[in-house]
ZAMARGU-4260 file (C-alpha; in steps of 0.2 Angstrom, whole numbers, plus 5000, padded with zeros to 4 digits):
<rodrens>
0) 5117/4476/4963 | 5123/4479/4945 | 5120/4465/4932 | 5133/4452/4929 | 5140/4450/4912
5) 5150/4436/4904 | 5157/4433/4886 | 5149/4418/4878 | 5160/4403/4876 | 5161/4391/4861
10) 5169/4403/4848 | 5159/4418/4853 | 5170/4426/4866 | 5173/4444/4862 | 5159/4444/4850
15) 5143/4442/4861 | 5140/4447/4879 | 5126/4440/4889 | 5122/4452/4904 | 5112/4445/4919
20) 5111/4428/4912 | 5101/4421/4927 | 5088/4435/4925 | 5071/4430/4931 | 5060/4441/4920
25) 5051/4434/4905 | 5058/4448/4895 | 5073/4444/4884 | 5082/4460/4879 | 5093/4461/4863
30) 5105/4475/4858 | 5112/4471/4841 | 5121/4487/4838 | 5129/4489/4856 | 5147/4492/4851
35) 5158/4503/4839 | 5173/4491/4841 | 5182/4486/4825 | 5195/4472/4828 | 5212/4477/4824
40) 5214/4466/4809 | 5201/4476/4799 | 5212/4491/4800 | 5198/4502/4805 | 5189/4497/4789
45) 5198/4512/4781 | 5187/4524/4790 | 5192/4541/4799 | 5189/4543/4817 | 5173/4553/4815
50) 5165/4538/4806 | 5171/4525/4817 | 5163/4532/4832 | 5147/4539/4823 | 5130/4532/4821
55) 5135/4522/4806 | 5146/4511/4817 | 5134/4508/4831 | 5118/4514/4841 | 5125/4527/4853
60) 5116/4526/4870 | 5107/4510/4866 | 5117/4498/4877 | 5115/4510/4891 | 5096/4510/4889
65) 5096/4491/4888 | 5107/4489/4903 | 5095/4500/4913 | 5080/4490/4907 | 5089/4474/4911
70) 5092/4480/4929 | 5074/4486/4931 | 5066/4470/4924 | 5079/4458/4931 | 5080/4453/4913
75) 5094/4444/4902 | 5102/4455/4889 | 5111/4449/4874 | 5123/4462/4866 | 5134/4462/4851
80) 5152/4468/4855 | 5158/4472/4837 | 5153/4486/4826 | 5139/4484/4814 | 5150/4489/4800
85) 5160/4474/4802 | 5144/4464/4802 | 5127/4470/4806 | 5118/4457/4817 | 5101/4463/4813
90) 5103/4458/4795 | 5104/4440/4787 | 5120/4435/4778 | 5111/4436/4761 | 5107/4455/4764
95) 5120/4467/4756 | 5117/4478/4771 | 5124/4464/4783 | 5142/4470/4777 | 5139/4487/4770
100) 5150/4495/4757 | 5141/4512/4759 | 5132/4518/4776 | 5123/4534/4775 | 5136/4547/4767
105) 5151/4536/4771 | 5159/4523/4759 | 5167/4509/4769 | 5183/4504/4760 | 5187/4489/4771
110) 5170/4481/4765 | 5172/4485/4746 | 5173/4472/4734 | 5172/4457/4746 | 5170/4440/4738
115) 5155/4429/4743 | 5168/4419/4753 | 5174/4434/4762 | 5157/4439/4766 | 5152/4422/4772
120) 5167/4422/4783 | 5161/4438/4792 | 5144/4430/4795 | 5152/4414/4802 | 5163/4424/4814
125) 5151/4437/4819 | 5133/4434/4815 | 5130/4415/4818 | 5137/4416/4836 | 5126/4431/4840
130) 5111/4423/4832 | 5114/4406/4840 | 5117/4414/4857 | 5100/4422/4857 | 5091/4407/4850
135) 5099/4396/4863 | 5092/4407/4877 | 5075/4407/4869 | 5075/4388/4867 | 5080/4385/4885
140) 5066/4397/4891 | 5053/4388/4880 | 5059/4371/4886 | 5057/4377/4904 | 5039/4382/4900
145) 5044/4401/4901 | 5042/4407/4883 | 5051/4424/4883 | 5045/4441/4876 | 5058/4448/4864
150) 5062/4466/4866 | 5076/4474/4855 | 5084/4491/4859 | 5091/4503/4846 | 5095/4521/4844
155) 5093/4533/4828 | 5102/4549/4823 | 5092/4566/4824 | 5098/4570/4807 | 5098/4558/4793
160) 5105/4563/4776 | 5103/4581/4780 | 5085/4579/4786 | 5080/4582/4804 | 5069/4569/4812
165) 5055/4575/4823 | 5050/4558/4830 | 5059/4554/4847 | 5054/4536/4850 | 5049/4523/4838
170) 5039/4507/4842 | 5043/4495/4828 | 5035/4478/4823 | 5033/4466/4808 | 5018/4455/4805
175) 5016/4453/4824 | 5009/4469/4831 | 5002/4463/4848 | 5015/4470/4859 | 5017/4486/4850
180) 4998/4489/4851 | 4998/4485/4870 | 5012/4498/4872 | 5002/4511/4863 | 4987/4506/4873
185) 4997/4508/4889 | 4999/4526/4886 | 5015/4528/4876 | 5008/4543/4866 | 5004/4552/4881
190) 5021/4552/4888 | 5027/4569/4882 | 5038/4562/4869 | 5034/4561/4851 | 5031/4542/4849
195) 5027/4534/4832 | 5024/4517/4825 | 5037/4510/4813 | 5046/4526/4812 | 5059/4532/4808
200) 5061/4514/4801 | 5049/4499/4797 | 5049/4482/4790 | 5051/4488/4773 | 5068/4495/4778
205) 5074/4477/4782 | 5076/4482/4801 | 5065/4468/4808 | 5077/4453/4805 | 5080/4449/4823
210) 5061/4449/4827 | 5057/4438/4812 | 5072/4426/4815 | 5070/4424/4833 | 5052/4429/4838
215) 5040/4427/4824 | 5047/4410/4819 | 5042/4404/4837 | 5026/4414/4838 | 5033/4425/4853
220) 5028/4442/4858 | 5040/4455/4852 | 5044/4473/4848 | 5059/4484/4843 | 5061/4500/4851
225) 5071/4515/4843 | 5076/4530/4853 | 5083/4546/4846 | 5101/4546/4852 | 5101/4564/4857
230) 5090/4559/4871 | 5102/4546/4877 | 5118/4554/4875 | 5123/4553/4894 | 5120/4541/4908
235) 5106/4551/4915 | 5097/4551/4898 | 5100/4532/4897 | 5093/4529/4914 | 5078/4540/4911
240) 5073/4532/4895 | 5077/4515/4902 | 5065/4518/4916 | 5052/4525/4904 | 5052/4510/4892
245) 5053/4498/4907 | 5037/4506/4913 | 5029/4505/4895 | 5033/4486/4892 | 5028/4482/4910
250) 5011/4490/4908 | 5009/4482/4891 | 5012/4465/4897 | 4997/4466/4910 | 4986/4470/4895
255) 4972/4456/4897 | 4970/4456/4878 | 4988/4451/4875 | 4990/4433/4871 | 5007/4428/4876
260) 5017/4412/4873 | 5021/4399/4859 | 5008/4394/4847 | 4999/4410/4844 | 4992/4410/4826
265) 5001/4424/4816 | 5000/4430/4798 | 5018/4423/4795 | 5017/4426/4776 | 5017/4445/4779
270) 5033/4445/4788 | 5047/4453/4778 | 5063/4443/4776 | 5074/4457/4770
</rodrens>
């Protein structure tokens, strides 16, 4: 049976989607760059059609992978429904990258020269509903004695600024590397894919905001997974990679050396808050 989805009430309708809200898994999936949708009032941010559907606008294939993992795990999935060019929900409001004026080779005219108040208005409308939806689900699980495992799903482009990337799957973490280590121990590097740690991005690139904000702050197991988007360009690829990642995370969570739950002592001072 396909997972049910519903927009979140209380000002977040049309901005955040919670898929399979009654999921029984301890895994909570997050997809911050699930959509390329730009609300009409932003006039396409002044971008042409190629830019609006390209990787700068969203993570192609990531939502399909996350949906397959949600079904396999019976896990709740939180997905953003607006382009990251309008607001990147994996960046805090103080980051210039939260509302980028330039992304890769593209200037974003609709984001140029915004006042602090205009940037804050974007955060109020798009970031805080997403952040608070994820936080509310986490706190409800903790209150029920079921601290969740946070897994965020992303994709990356095979060619970045003219340079081809060999890596196919990235296992990313910030100060807390417990789940990432367990995924590698579970055999990720023997999968036939080129899998690397903190590649093609890492904490120094500011990409671990959700992990810091939602998981490290609560001492929860967490990992960010990046998949090269040519591997997940269609439904078959998304199902294949979704099943593969489900197997890795499932195997990792059986690792007897993995300490789960709230209250695990972590070197929080090492976390980057970019």
